[in-house]
Structure formats: structure tokens, C-alpha cells
One Martini backbone bead per residue (centre of mass of N, CA, C, O) as a GRO file, in nm:
protein
  236
    1UNK     BB    1  14.258  -2.055  -6.657
    2UNK     BB    2  14.138  -1.765  -6.686
    3UNK     BB    3  13.955  -1.828  -6.922
    4UNK     BB    4  13.766  -2.025  -6.779
    5UNK     BB    5  13.652  -1.832  -6.562
    6UNK     BB    6  13.516  -1.628  -6.754
    7UNK     BB    7  13.326  -1.833  -6.886
    8UNK     BB    8  13.168  -1.915  -6.618
    9UNK     BB    9  13.051  -1.617  -6.539
   10UNK     BB   10  12.855  -1.542  -6.767
   11UNK     BB   11  12.589  -1.721  -6.711
   12UNK     BB   12  12.503  -1.557  -6.439
   13UNK     BB   13  12.370  -1.284  -6.538
   14UNK     BB   14  12.073  -1.352  -6.609
   15UNK     BB   15  11.979  -1.425  -6.318
   16UNK     BB   16  11.994  -1.136  -6.195
   17UNK     BB   17  11.790  -1.010  -6.385
   18UNK     BB   18  11.556  -1.192  -6.309
   19UNK     BB   19  11.535  -1.108  -6.010
   20UNK     BB   20  11.483  -0.807  -6.057
   21UNK     BB   21  11.219  -0.849  -6.215
   22UNK     BB   22  11.055  -0.991  -5.989
   23UNK     BB   23  11.072  -0.768  -5.778
   24UNK     BB   24  10.922  -0.552  -5.939
   25UNK     BB   25  10.655  -0.708  -5.964
   26UNK     BB   26  10.598  -0.736  -5.661
   27UNK     BB   27  10.596  -0.431  -5.598
   28UNK     BB   28  10.361  -0.363  -5.786
   29UNK     BB   29  10.152  -0.546  -5.655
   30UNK     BB   30  10.164  -0.420  -5.371
   31UNK     BB   31  10.077  -0.137  -5.456
   32UNK     BB   32   9.801  -0.215  -5.571
   33UNK     BB   33   9.687  -0.344  -5.314
   34UNK     BB   34   9.706  -0.088  -5.141
   35UNK     BB   35   9.516   0.087  -5.312
   36UNK     BB   36   9.268  -0.097  -5.300
   37UNK     BB   37   9.238  -0.089  -4.994
   38UNK     BB   38   9.200   0.216  -4.966
   39UNK     BB   39   8.942   0.233  -5.140
   40UNK     BB   40   8.770   0.038  -4.974
   41UNK     BB   41   8.788   0.190  -4.706
   42UNK     BB   42   8.662   0.453  -4.811
   43UNK     BB   43   8.390   0.326  -4.898
   44UNK     BB   44   8.309   0.213  -4.620
   45UNK     BB   45   8.302   0.488  -4.474
   46UNK     BB   46   8.086   0.622  -4.662
   47UNK     BB   47   7.866   0.377  -4.630
   48UNK     BB   48   7.844   0.404  -4.346
   49UNK     BB   49   7.637   0.435  -4.093
   50UNK     BB   50   7.502   0.662  -3.886
   51UNK     BB   51   7.540   0.692  -3.554
   52UNK     BB   52   7.312   0.707  -3.290
   53UNK     BB   53   7.277   0.818  -3.003
   54UNK     BB   54   7.116   0.688  -2.732
   55UNK     BB   55   7.012   0.956  -2.610
   56UNK     BB   56   6.857   1.058  -2.857
   57UNK     BB   57   6.656   0.825  -2.871
   58UNK     BB   58   6.534   0.855  -2.591
   59UNK     BB   59   6.429   1.144  -2.618
   60UNK     BB   60   6.244   1.095  -2.861
   61UNK     BB   61   6.067   0.878  -2.731
   62UNK     BB   62   5.962   1.047  -2.499
   63UNK     BB   63   5.837   1.271  -2.668
   64UNK     BB   64   5.646   1.087  -2.828
   65UNK     BB   65   5.489   0.971  -2.586
   66UNK     BB   66   5.383   1.239  -2.472
   67UNK     BB   67   5.224   1.323  -2.722
   68UNK     BB   68   5.049   1.068  -2.739
   69UNK     BB   69   4.920   1.093  -2.457
   70UNK     BB   70   4.793   1.374  -2.491
   71UNK     BB   71   4.608   1.296  -2.726
   72UNK     BB   72   4.445   1.078  -2.573
   73UNK     BB   73   4.334   1.259  -2.348
   74UNK     BB   74   4.188   1.459  -2.535
   75UNK     BB   75   4.002   1.252  -2.667
   76UNK     BB   76   3.865   1.153  -2.404
   77UNK     BB   77   3.749   1.432  -2.320
   78UNK     BB   78   3.581   1.481  -2.573
   79UNK     BB   79   3.408   1.225  -2.556
   80UNK     BB   80   3.286   1.285  -2.273
   81UNK     BB   81   3.147   1.559  -2.347
   82UNK     BB   82   2.954   1.445  -2.573
   83UNK     BB   83   2.892   1.212  -2.370
   84UNK     BB   84   2.695   1.050  -2.142
   85UNK     BB   85   2.838   0.904  -1.851
   86UNK     BB   86   2.761   0.629  -1.619
   87UNK     BB   87   2.991   0.433  -1.706
   88UNK     BB   88   3.277   0.291  -1.724
   89UNK     BB   89   3.502   0.223  -1.950
   90UNK     BB   90   3.610  -0.096  -2.103
   91UNK     BB   91   3.766   0.014  -2.326
   92UNK     BB   92   4.045   0.054  -2.504
   93UNK     BB   93   4.266   0.251  -2.622
   94UNK     BB   94   4.433   0.339  -2.882
   95UNK     BB   95   4.762   0.241  -2.798
   96UNK     BB   96   4.780   0.153  -2.488
   97UNK     BB   97   5.001  -0.078  -2.506
   98UNK     BB   98   5.247   0.142  -2.528
   99UNK     BB   99   5.222   0.195  -2.241
  100UNK     BB  100   5.309   0.235  -1.936
  101UNK     BB  101   5.206   0.167  -1.624
  102UNK     BB  102   5.227   0.463  -1.523
  103UNK     BB  103   5.068   0.592  -1.762
  104UNK     BB  104   4.807   0.432  -1.712
  105UNK     BB  105   4.750   0.539  -1.426
  106UNK     BB  106   4.727   0.833  -1.502
  107UNK     BB  107   4.497   0.797  -1.707
  108UNK     BB  108   4.290   0.671  -1.510
  109UNK     BB  109   4.272   0.910  -1.313
  110UNK     BB  110   4.169   1.114  -1.521
  111UNK     BB  111   3.914   0.956  -1.600
  112UNK     BB  112   3.785   0.953  -1.315
  113UNK     BB  113   3.758   1.258  -1.288
  114UNK     BB  114   3.575   1.299  -1.533
  115UNK     BB  115   3.347   1.102  -1.442
  116UNK     BB  116   3.285   1.245  -1.173
  117UNK     BB  117   3.201   1.515  -1.295
  118UNK     BB  118   2.971   1.405  -1.472
  119UNK     BB  119   2.810   1.278  -1.237
  120UNK     BB  120   2.752   1.542  -1.088
  121UNK     BB  121   2.597   1.677  -1.316
  122UNK     BB  122   2.376   1.463  -1.340
  123UNK     BB  123   2.270   1.478  -1.046
  124UNK     BB  124   2.204   1.778  -1.053
  125UNK     BB  125   1.998   1.764  -1.280
  126UNK     BB  126   1.809   1.556  -1.146
  127UNK     BB  127   1.752   1.721  -0.887
  128UNK     BB  128   1.620   1.965  -1.027
  129UNK     BB  129   1.393   1.807  -1.163
  130UNK     BB  130   1.269   1.691  -0.902
  131UNK     BB  131   1.202   1.962  -0.769
  132UNK     BB  132   1.012   2.062  -0.989
  133UNK     BB  133   0.810   1.830  -0.963
  134UNK     BB  134   0.740   1.877  -0.663
  135UNK     BB  135   0.651   2.175  -0.694
  136UNK     BB  136   0.411   2.113  -0.897
  137UNK     BB  137   0.293   1.970  -0.673
  138UNK     BB  138   0.160   1.887  -0.393
  139UNK     BB  139   0.178   1.956  -0.078
  140UNK     BB  140   0.188   1.829   0.232
  141UNK     BB  141  -0.034   2.004   0.365
  142UNK     BB  142  -0.244   1.965   0.137
  143UNK     BB  143  -0.260   1.657   0.153
  144UNK     BB  144  -0.354   1.642   0.448
  145UNK     BB  145  -0.615   1.809   0.413
  146UNK     BB  146  -0.738   1.627   0.196
  147UNK     BB  147  -0.748   1.376   0.371
  148UNK     BB  148  -0.944   1.498   0.583
  149UNK     BB  149  -1.175   1.571   0.387
  150UNK     BB  150  -1.223   1.285   0.280
  151UNK     BB  151  -1.303   1.165   0.557
  152UNK     BB  152  -1.558   1.358   0.591
  153UNK     BB  153  -1.697   1.342   0.277
  154UNK     BB  154  -1.537   1.056   0.156
  155UNK     BB  155  -1.536   0.764   0.303
  156UNK     BB  156  -1.533   0.556   0.062
  157UNK     BB  157  -1.251   0.686  -0.060
  158UNK     BB  158  -1.102   0.646   0.190
  159UNK     BB  159  -0.751   0.616   0.303
  160UNK     BB  160  -0.514   0.509   0.497
  161UNK     BB  161  -0.242   0.742   0.603
  162UNK     BB  162   0.030   0.776   0.794
  163UNK     BB  163   0.169   1.032   0.688
  164UNK     BB  164  -0.080   1.223   0.719
  165UNK     BB  165  -0.131   1.176   1.021
  166UNK     BB  166   0.144   1.269   1.127
  167UNK     BB  167   0.124   1.560   1.030
  168UNK     BB  168  -0.133   1.634   1.191
  169UNK     BB  169  -0.013   1.571   1.479
  170UNK     BB  170   0.236   1.774   1.458
  171UNK     BB  171   0.029   2.042   1.353
  172UNK     BB  172  -0.245   2.087   1.527
  173UNK     BB  173  -0.140   2.358   1.699
  174UNK     BB  174  -0.117   2.508   1.417
  175UNK     BB  175  -0.294   2.768   1.269
  176UNK     BB  176  -0.131   2.803   0.996
  177UNK     BB  177  -0.151   2.498   0.895
  178UNK     BB  178  -0.430   2.470   1.069
  179UNK     BB  179  -0.715   2.568   1.045
  180UNK     BB  180  -1.007   2.594   1.219
  181UNK     BB  181  -1.192   2.428   1.025
  182UNK     BB  182  -0.991   2.183   1.026
  183UNK     BB  183  -0.975   2.133   1.336
  184UNK     BB  184  -1.263   2.038   1.378
  185UNK     BB  185  -1.223   1.782   1.206
  186UNK     BB  186  -0.979   1.670   1.364
  187UNK     BB  187  -1.128   1.608   1.629
  188UNK     BB  188  -1.298   1.383   1.500
  189UNK     BB  189  -1.058   1.208   1.414
  190UNK     BB  190  -0.930   1.175   1.711
  191UNK     BB  191  -1.155   1.003   1.843
  192UNK     BB  192  -1.034   0.735   1.681
  193UNK     BB  193  -0.786   0.723   1.840
  194UNK     BB  194  -0.514   0.486   1.907
  195UNK     BB  195  -0.285   0.421   2.127
  196UNK     BB  196   0.015   0.578   2.091
  197UNK     BB  197  -0.101   0.826   1.945
  198UNK     BB  198  -0.289   0.915   2.177
  199UNK     BB  199  -0.079   0.945   2.406
  200UNK     BB  200   0.112   1.148   2.260
  201UNK     BB  201  -0.095   1.377   2.222
  202UNK     BB  202  -0.148   1.427   2.527
  203UNK     BB  203   0.144   1.498   2.610
  204UNK     BB  204   0.178   1.747   2.424
  205UNK     BB  205  -0.058   1.907   2.540
  206UNK     BB  206   0.051   1.932   2.835
  207UNK     BB  207   0.309   2.092   2.763
  208UNK     BB  208   0.166   2.342   2.643
  209UNK     BB  209   0.013   2.423   2.897
  210UNK     BB  210   0.261   2.474   3.074
  211UNK     BB  211   0.399   2.692   2.886
  212UNK     BB  212   0.170   2.907   2.901
  213UNK     BB  213   0.235   3.000   3.199
  214UNK     BB  214   0.520   3.145   3.109
  215UNK     BB  215   0.346   3.296   2.849
  216UNK     BB  216   0.076   3.498   2.871
  217UNK     BB  217   0.152   3.717   2.624
  218UNK     BB  218   0.163   3.494   2.416
  219UNK     BB  219  -0.029   3.430   2.153
  220UNK     BB  220   0.073   3.167   2.023
  221UNK     BB  221   0.083   3.001   2.285
  222UNK     BB  222  -0.219   3.032   2.360
  223UNK     BB  223  -0.333   2.894   2.109
  224UNK     BB  224  -0.204   2.619   2.154
  225UNK     BB  225  -0.327   2.574   2.438
  226UNK     BB  226  -0.621   2.570   2.349
  227UNK     BB  227  -0.598   2.317   2.174
  228UNK     BB  228  -0.483   2.132   2.389
  229UNK     BB  229  -0.737   2.128   2.575
  230UNK     BB  230  -0.922   1.994   2.366
  231UNK     BB  231  -0.761   1.734   2.335
  232UNK     BB  232  -0.766   1.643   2.630
  233UNK     BB  233  -1.080   1.634   2.657
  234UNK     BB  234  -1.111   1.414   2.428
  235UNK     BB  235  -0.877   1.184   2.518
  236UNK     BB  236  -0.920   1.151   2.846
   0.00000   0.00000   0.00000
């Protein structure tokens, strides 16, 4: 019976060896898989892009926008200085759509200031030119005296001008503005005066005569009063 038991146990030995062999193969495969995974993980880490912090991106963007805005403002100022602008520009600057509403408002305010300054310069230049033109032409006193002379000497060419007549009536008592020879002609002109202008001239003359009594030693006052008496005698 013992012999039979030993014979039965012998065939079981190869099975144990086979199991050990399979286990070794599985362990080897697991080891290789682990190494492959480690290599892949290492490669993924090396190839992964470096993430930039959001704060850094925001700061760069702000800096870029500020530089861009400054360049646009400088370009606008340069363009304004080169050309004389009478009306505000209607076209948008290149890249203006990239600016925020607040930045656009700031830019518009600066442009308005520049345009206002240029407009002041333009008006000042035009005003100086106009003054020079007026200075080069006949003065108001000379034009009034020429008007009076034309009435006396060239009646056919003479035309009524209310502005010239008003100046003569306002200054007829001043011997410096209207010399004596011209005042003699003016008295002839006043003889034909009618309506409100005649009444107003008489009232002014009466006031001057009254004032002359308060300053009998004032030569200028007495000269005006003398002319006033002649006007009153003519028009009353």
C-alpha cells in the first residue's frame, strides 16, 4: 500500500513547478508595466506646458494696453499739430475698438482739449489779421468827415449813411475830432435834420450849456458850450 501512495504523489510535482513559472512571468510583466508607466508619466510631465499665473497675464495685458494707448494719443497730438483742424475728427483711430469705454472717454477728453487749444490759436490768428486789415483802412472819424465833405461838394455821388451821421452827431461838440472848418459844414448838414435826431441834438446842446456855467475856467468845456449854442440857435 505504501508503494502505491508514493507512485501517486510523483505526478503532482510538475504542476507545482508550472505554477511557480507562471507566477514569475506575471511578476515580470507587472514590473515592466510599472516601468513603462513611470516613463510615460515622466515624459508627460516634461512635455506639459508651463502654466502662467493669471496675475502675470493681467499685468502684462494692462501694461500693453497702457503703452498702446499712449502711442495713440501721441500720434493724435502729432497729427493735430501738423494740420489745422476746424471740425472734430469723425473717423476712429486705428485699434480704438480694443480700448475699454473708460479709456475711450479719457482719449476723447484729451482730443477735445487739443482741438480747443487749436481753435483758440486759429481765432487769435484770425483776430490779429482782421485788426491789421482794419488798421490799414480808413478810420471811423476819417470816414465820417469824408461822408460830410462828399455831402457838401459831391451831392450827386453822396448817399445817406446812418452810421456816419450818428458818429457826427455824437462828436460834433468835440473840436479835436471835428475841426472848425468841418463844423461849419456840419451846421449846414444839421439844418436838414428832422425827427428824433433833431430833438436829441438840441437836448445834448442844452446840457452842455448848463454844465459850462459850473466850470467857467475850463477851456474845453467852454468850447463845447460855444458849439452847443450855435446848434441850439440853428435847430430851435
